[in-house]
C-alpha positions in Angstrom: -18.1 3.9 -29.3 -16.6 2.0 -26.3 -15.9 3.9 -23.1 -12.2 3.8 -22.1 -12.1 3.9 -18.3 -9.4 5.9 -16.5 -7.6 3.8 -13.9 -5.1 5.0 -11.3 -2.8 2.6 -9.5 0.3 2.6 -7.3 3.6 3.2 -9.0 5.6 0.8 -6.8 7.1 -2.7 -7.3 4.2 -4.3 -5.5 1.8 -3.2 -8.3 3.7 -4.4 -11.4 1.7 -7.7 -11.8 -1.5 -5.6 -11.9 0.0 -3.2 -14.4 1.3 -6.1 -16.5 -2.2 -7.5 -16.6 -3.8 -4.2 -17.5 -1.4 -3.6 -20.3 -1.7 -7.1 -21.8 -5.4 -7.9 -21.2 -7.1 -8.4 -24.5 -10.6 -7.5 -23.1 -9.8 -4.2 -21.4 -8.7 -0.9 -22.8 -7.9 1.7 -20.2 -6.0 4.9 -19.6 -3.6 4.1 -16.8 -2.3 6.7 -14.4 0.5 5.6 -12.0 1.2 7.5 -8.7 2.2 7.0 -5.1 -0.7 5.7 -2.9 -1.7 9.1 -1.4 -1.8 10.6 -4.9 -3.9 7.7 -6.2 -6.5 8.7 -3.7 -6.2 12.3 -4.8 -6.6 11.3 -8.4 -9.8 9.4 -7.7 -11.3 12.0 -5.4 -10.6 14.7 -8.0 -12.4 12.5 -10.7 -9.2 12.0 -12.7 -9.9 8.3 -12.6 -13.1 6.1 -12.5 -11.3 3.1 -11.1 -8.5 3.1 -8.6 -6.2 1.0 -6.5 -6.8 3.0 -3.3 -5.2 3.0 0.2 -7.6 1.0 2.2 -7.8 3.7 4.9 -9.5 6.1 2.5 -12.3 3.8 1.3 -14.8 4.4 4.2 -14.7 8.1 3.6 -15.8 7.8 -0.1 -19.5 8.0 -1.2 -20.8 6.1 -4.1 -17.7 3.8 -4.2 -17.5 0.1 -4.1 -14.7 -2.5 -3.8 -14.9 -4.3 -7.1 -12.3 -7.1 -7.3 -11.0 -10.0 -5.4 -7.5 -8.5 -5.5 -5.5 -6.2 -3.2 -2.0 -5.3 -2.1 -1.8 -7.3 1.1 0.4 -9.4 3.3 -0.1 -12.5 5.4 3.4 -12.2 7.0 6.2 -9.7 6.6 5.4 -7.1 4.0 9.0 -5.6 4.1 8.1 -2.3 2.4 5.9 -0.8 5.2 8.1 -0.3 8.2 8.9 1.9 11.2 12.6 2.3 11.5 14.5 3.7 14.6 17.7 3.6 16.5 15.6 3.3 19.7 13.2 0.5 20.8 9.6 1.5 19.8 8.7 2.0 23.5 11.3 4.7 23.7 10.4 6.6 20.6 9.3 10.2 21.1 8.6 11.3 17.5 7.4 9.3 14.5 7.9 10.9 11.1 5.2 9.8 8.7 5.9 9.1 5.1 4.1 11.7 2.9 3.3 9.0 0.3 1.1 7.0 2.6 -2.4 7.2 4.0 -3.2 3.6 5.2 0.2 3.1 6.8 -0.1 6.3 8.7 -3.4 5.2 10.3 -2.0 1.7 10.8 0.9 3.2 12.8 -1.7 5.0 14.9 -3.6 1.8 15.6 -0.4 0.0 16.6 0.8 2.9 18.8 -2.5 2.8 20.7 -3.3 -0.9 20.8 0.1 -2.7 20.7 3.0 -0.4 21.5 1.0 1.7 24.0 2.9 4.9 23.2 1.8 8.5 22.4 4.5 9.9 20.2 4.6 13.3 18.4 3.4 12.8 14.9 5.4 14.7 12.2 5.0 15.0 8.5 7.9 13.5 6.5 8.3 15.1 3.1 12.0 15.8 3.1 13.7 12.4 3.2 17.0 13.9 4.0 15.8 14.0 7.6 16.0 10.2 7.7 19.8 10.4 7.2 20.2 12.6 10.3 17.9 11.0 13.0 17.7 12.7 16.4 17.5 10.7 19.6 14.0 9.4 19.9 13.2 9.7 16.2 11.4 6.9 14.3 10.4 6.9 10.6 7.5 5.4 8.9 8.7 4.5 5.4 6.8 2.8 2.7 7.3 1.6 -0.9 10.4 1.0 -2.9 12.5 3.5 -0.9 12.5 1.1 2.0 15.0 -1.2 0.3 17.5 1.6 0.4 17.2 2.0 4.2 17.3 -1.7 5.2 20.0 -2.4 7.7 20.6 1.3 8.5 18.7 1.4 11.8 19.0 -0.6 14.9 15.3 -1.4 15.0 12.9 -2.2 12.1 9.2 -2.9 12.8 7.4 -4.5 9.9 3.8 -3.2 10.1 2.2 -6.3 8.7 3.9 -8.4 11.3 3.0 -6.0 14.0 -0.6 -6.0 12.9 -0.8 -9.8 12.8 0.7 -10.0 16.3 -1.9 -7.6 17.5 -5.0 -9.0 15.7 -4.0 -12.5 14.4 -5.1 -11.3 11.0 -3.4 -10.5 7.6 -3.7 -7.0 6.2 -4.8 -5.3 3.0 -3.0 -2.0 2.3 -4.8 -1.1 -0.9 -7.9 -2.3 -2.6 -9.5 -1.8 -6.0 -12.6 0.4 -6.1 -14.9 2.0 -8.7 -17.6 4.6 -8.6 -21.1 3.3 -8.7 -22.3 3.3 -12.2 -19.1 1.9 -13.8 -20.4 -0.8 -16.1 -20.2 -4.4 -14.9 -18.5 -5.3 -18.2 -15.6 -3.0 -17.3 -15.2 -4.3 -13.7 -15.4 -7.9 -14.9 -12.8 -7.2 -17.5 -10.6 -5.6 -14.8 -10.9 -8.7 -12.7 -9.8 -10.9 -15.6 -6.9 -8.5 -16.3 -5.7 -8.6 -12.7 -5.9 -12.4 -12.7 -3.8 -12.5 -15.8 -1.2 -10.2 -14.1 -1.0 -12.2 -10.9 -0.6 -15.4 -12.8 2.4 -13.9 -14.8 4.5 -12.3 -12.0 7.8 -13.4 -13.5 6.8 -11.9 -16.9 5.8 -8.7 -15.2 9.2 -8.5 -13.5 11.0 -9.1 -16.8 9.1 -6.4 -18.5 9.6 -3.9 -15.7 12.4 -1.7 -14.5 13.1 -4.0 -11.6 15.4 -6.6 -13.3 18.5 -5.1 -11.7 21.9 -6.8 -11.3 20.3 -10.0 -10.0 18.2 -10.5 -13.1 15.0 -9.8 -11.2 15.3 -12.4 -8.5 14.9 -10.0 -5.6 11.8 -8.4 -7.2 10.3 -11.8 -7.9 11.1 -13.0 -4.4 9.4 -9.9 -2.9 6.3 -10.3 -5.0 5.8 -13.9 -4.2 7.0 -14.0 -0.6 6.0 -10.7 0.9 3.0 -9.5 -1.1 -0.3 -11.4 -1.1 -2.7 -10.2 -3.8 -5.9 -12.1 -2.8 -8.6 -10.1 -1.0 -10.1 -13.0 0.9 -12.5 -13.2 3.9 -9.7 -12.8 6.4 -8.5 -9.6 4.8 -12.1 -8.3 4.7 -12.3 -9.0 8.5 -9.0 -7.2 9.0 -10.3 -4.1 7.1 -13.5 -4.0 9.1 -11.4 -4.2 12.3 -9.1 -1.4 11.0 -12.0 0.8 9.9 -14.0 0.3 13.1 -11.1 1.4 15.2 -11.9 4.9 14.0 -8.4 6.2 14.8 -7.1 9.4 13.1 -3.5 10.4 13.0 -2.8 13.9 11.7 0.9 14.7 11.5 2.0 18.3 11.8 4.5 19.9 9.5 7.9 20.6 10.9 
């Protein structure tokens, strides 16, 4: 009897090519659990999944876990959906509210605050997004994922974290990577690689099949997936991850 692996992946627009590949691959059967990035990590840590698309910040903390594919959720330029927004310039920001759905982006903001912006703001946990609609003076908000589209143009300043990282390091970034526990059969990880390849090669079909067609017949979604997201985990992104991990920064927001 074949083993059906449990896979958890991000439930955002940037993942739909991967999901399309997993659903349509003829050589991989899997139970798929979609969740926000932070919950993907939780699902994997709690053994609800054997394979996961995990926030890259989490990976060094995990034992018996390997990166298993040549794919990621990354960016070589503007990523658009990982941003800090504020009505004040970043140098004047006193508080940064950190999106509860994120792990990698929270630590990336910490890196940029220390190494690029040279600020030491108060870090606050953002779970009630109504706060974003009533910003106080000196507030900034880390926002990730699909919700960012709804806030575009509403603040005087928007800092795209992929751009900020590249300016600081001259490197691209990988926000999430595919991992599996040691012992997952090679046949499964090889089939996953092929499924992801199929999905990345059929981005338009993934958009058409998704809930992101919208009033513009999917043009915005397709443009985002082909211009802002880079799915290849290449040597430069591996170097970026090592630099990110070696920094050893830890941002822990307090509840408000």
